C-alpha positions as CSV (number, residue, x, y, z in Angstrom):
1,M,-133.2,-52.9,146.7
2,R,-133.6,-55.8,144.4
3,N,-136.8,-54.2,142.9
4,L,-135.0,-50.9,142.4
5,I,-132.2,-52.7,140.4
6,I,-134.7,-54.5,138.2
7,A,-136.6,-51.3,137.6
8,A,-133.3,-49.6,136.6
9,I,-132.5,-52.4,134.2
10,L,-135.9,-52.1,132.5
11,V,-135.6,-48.3,132.2
12,T,-132.1,-48.7,130.6
13,A,-133.4,-51.3,128.2
14,G,-136.3,-49.0,127.2
15,C,-133.9,-46.2,126.4
16,A,-131.7,-48.3,124.1
17,P,-131.3,-46.7,120.7
18,T,-133.6,-48.1,117.9
19,R,-132.8,-48.3,114.2
20,P,-134.6,-45.4,112.4
21,V,-137.1,-46.2,109.6
22,H,-136.3,-44.5,106.3
23,Y,-139.2,-43.5,104.0
24,Y,-139.0,-43.0,100.3
25,T,-141.2,-41.3,97.7
26,L,-141.3,-41.4,93.9
27,A,-141.4,-38.4,91.7
28,P,-144.7,-37.4,90.1
29,V,-145.1,-38.7,86.6
30,S,-146.2,-35.3,85.4
31,P,-146.6,-31.9,86.9
32,P,-149.9,-31.1,88.7
33,V,-151.2,-29.1,85.8
34,F,-154.8,-29.9,84.7
35,Q,-154.9,-29.7,80.9
36,L,-158.6,-30.4,80.6
37,N,-160.7,-30.8,77.4
38,P,-164.3,-29.5,77.8
39,A,-165.4,-31.8,74.9
40,G,-163.7,-34.9,76.2
41,P,-165.1,-37.7,78.4
42,T,-164.9,-38.0,82.2
43,M,-162.4,-40.6,83.4
44,L,-162.8,-42.2,86.8
45,V,-159.8,-44.0,88.3
46,G,-160.6,-46.8,90.7
47,I,-158.5,-48.5,93.4
48,I,-155.5,-50.4,92.1
49,L,-155.8,-53.8,93.7
50,T,-152.7,-55.6,95.1
51,P,-151.8,-59.0,96.5
52,E,-151.6,-59.2,100.3
53,F,-147.8,-58.8,100.4
54,L,-148.0,-55.4,98.7
55,Q,-150.7,-54.1,101.1
56,D,-148.1,-52.4,103.4
57,D,-145.5,-49.8,102.8
58,R,-142.4,-51.9,103.1
59,I,-140.0,-52.1,100.1
60,H,-140.1,-55.7,98.9
61,F,-137.5,-57.8,97.2
62,R,-137.2,-61.1,95.4
63,A,-133.9,-63.1,95.2
64,G,-133.3,-66.0,93.0
65,S,-136.3,-68.2,92.0
66,N,-138.1,-68.6,95.3
67,E,-136.9,-66.2,98.0
68,A,-139.0,-63.2,98.8
69,G,-138.8,-60.7,101.6
70,S,-139.0,-57.0,102.6
71,Y,-136.9,-54.3,104.2
72,E,-138.2,-53.5,107.7
73,Y,-136.5,-50.2,107.9
74,H,-136.9,-49.0,104.3
75,R,-140.5,-48.1,103.3
76,W,-142.5,-46.2,100.8
77,V,-144.4,-43.2,102.0
78,A,-147.6,-44.8,100.6
79,R,-148.7,-48.3,99.6
80,P,-147.7,-49.3,96.1
81,G,-151.3,-49.5,94.9
82,A,-152.0,-46.0,96.0
83,V,-148.7,-44.7,94.4
84,V,-149.7,-46.3,91.0
85,G,-153.2,-45.0,91.2
86,E,-152.2,-41.4,92.0
87,S,-149.6,-41.5,89.2
88,L,-152.3,-42.6,86.7
89,V,-154.6,-39.8,87.9
90,R,-151.9,-37.1,87.5
91,A,-150.8,-38.4,84.1
92,L,-154.3,-38.6,82.7
93,R,-155.1,-35.1,83.9
94,G,-151.9,-33.9,82.2
95,S,-152.7,-35.5,78.9
96,G,-155.3,-32.9,77.9
97,R,-157.8,-35.5,76.6
98,Y,-160.5,-35.5,79.3
99,R,-163.1,-33.2,80.6
100,R,-162.4,-34.4,84.2
101,V,-160.2,-37.0,85.7
102,M,-160.9,-38.0,89.3
103,E,-160.8,-40.9,91.8
104,A,-163.8,-43.1,91.6
105,Y,-166.2,-43.1,94.6
106,S,-169.7,-44.6,95.0
107,S,-171.3,-41.3,94.0
108,S,-168.9,-40.5,91.1
109,A,-170.4,-40.3,87.6
110,G,-168.2,-40.6,84.5
111,D,-167.9,-42.0,81.0
112,Y,-165.1,-44.5,81.7
113,L,-163.8,-46.3,84.8
114,L,-160.2,-47.4,84.9
115,R,-159.4,-50.3,87.2
116,G,-156.2,-52.2,87.7
117,R,-154.4,-54.9,89.6
118,L,-150.7,-54.5,90.5
119,Y,-148.9,-57.9,90.7
120,E,-145.3,-56.9,91.2
121,F,-143.7,-53.7,92.5
122,D,-140.4,-54.9,93.9
123,E,-136.6,-55.2,93.8
124,V,-135.4,-58.3,91.9
125,D,-132.0,-59.8,92.5
126,N,-131.4,-62.4,89.9
127,P,-128.4,-61.9,89.9
128,A,-128.2,-58.3,88.8
129,I,-130.3,-55.8,90.8
130,Q,-133.3,-54.3,89.1
131,T,-136.9,-53.3,89.8
132,K,-140.0,-54.9,88.3
133,I,-143.5,-53.6,87.8
134,S,-146.3,-55.9,86.6
135,L,-149.7,-54.1,86.2
136,H,-152.9,-55.0,84.4
137,L,-155.4,-52.3,83.6
138,V,-159.0,-52.5,82.4
139,L,-161.2,-49.8,81.0
140,I,-164.9,-50.0,81.6
141,D,-167.6,-48.2,79.7
142,A,-169.6,-46.7,82.6
143,K,-172.8,-46.5,80.5
144,T,-172.9,-50.3,79.7
145,N,-170.7,-51.5,82.6
146,R,-168.7,-53.6,80.1
147,D,-165.0,-53.9,79.7
148,V,-163.9,-52.1,76.5
149,W,-160.1,-52.2,76.8
150,S,-157.6,-54.4,78.7
151,H,-153.8,-54.3,78.7
152,P,-151.0,-55.8,80.7
153,F,-147.9,-53.8,81.4
154,E,-144.7,-55.4,82.7
155,R,-141.3,-53.8,82.8
156,E,-137.9,-54.2,84.4
157,E,-135.5,-51.4,85.1
158,P,-131.8,-52.0,86.0
159,A,-130.5,-50.4,89.2
160,S,-127.2,-48.5,88.9
161,G,-125.9,-50.0,92.1
162,K,-126.7,-52.0,95.2
163,T,-127.9,-49.4,97.7
164,I,-131.5,-48.9,98.6
165,E,-131.3,-45.4,97.2
166,E,-130.3,-46.7,93.8
167,V,-133.1,-49.3,94.0
168,V,-135.6,-46.4,94.7
169,R,-134.3,-44.4,91.7
170,S,-134.7,-47.5,89.5
171,M,-138.3,-47.9,90.6
172,D,-138.8,-44.2,90.0
173,R,-137.7,-44.5,86.4
174,N,-139.7,-47.7,86.0
175,L,-143.0,-46.3,87.3
176,Q,-142.5,-43.2,85.1
177,Q,-142.2,-45.3,82.0
178,V,-145.0,-47.7,82.8
179,V,-147.5,-45.0,83.5
180,K,-146.5,-43.0,80.4
181,E,-147.0,-46.1,78.3
182,A,-150.3,-46.9,80.0
183,V,-151.7,-43.4,79.5
184,A,-150.6,-43.3,75.9
185,E,-152.5,-46.6,75.2
186,I,-155.6,-45.4,77.0
187,D,-155.6,-42.0,75.3
188,R,-155.2,-43.7,71.9
189,F,-158.1,-46.0,72.6
190,V,-160.4,-43.3,73.9
191,T,-159.6,-41.0,71.0
192,E,-160.3,-43.7,68.4
193,R,-163.5,-44.8,70.0
194,S,-164.8,-41.2,70.4
195,S,-164.4,-40.7,66.6
196,T,-166.8,-43.5,65.8
197,P,-170.7,-43.3,66.1
198,A,-170.7,-46.3,68.5
199,A,-168.9,-44.3,71.2
200,G,-172.0,-42.5,72.1
201,F,-170.5,-39.2,73.3
């Protein structure tokens, strides 16, 4: 009898309701329309590197000067580095400057390789709630394997309220603006470089 009671308790505990995990996605920076330029260069987009704390899908926050944490039940549908990389690919494809834009693989061949490191992609409470993105991008000439362009991007976007949904909307606006600024700078550099004899295209 005692064993039956213990078994019943374990079954009841196993059936206890658990808190659901909520997943959030960010809107694409541009529609999936490929505006390709047959005369343009081929752009490869490499992996966006991240620190260890951004290598999972949890939404992270910082409070004050030193406290940092994450929401266990509020997560992105993909890791931040992948979200930023996919946004850059879509925006570059939509710019109409390139013959091809694709993710970089070991067998990929192109004219430029875009690499990056994402340092911050989180909610900041200090004291108002906002989101912060800190991203550094480097453009490499694939023919010479040399860095030809480098630019940091750092931006904060206020949240309109204190709920996680409002934080997500803030991050959405923030990422849209950061990627647009980054692609505009890359487009400008590639266009200016291609108009000089040293570009080699």
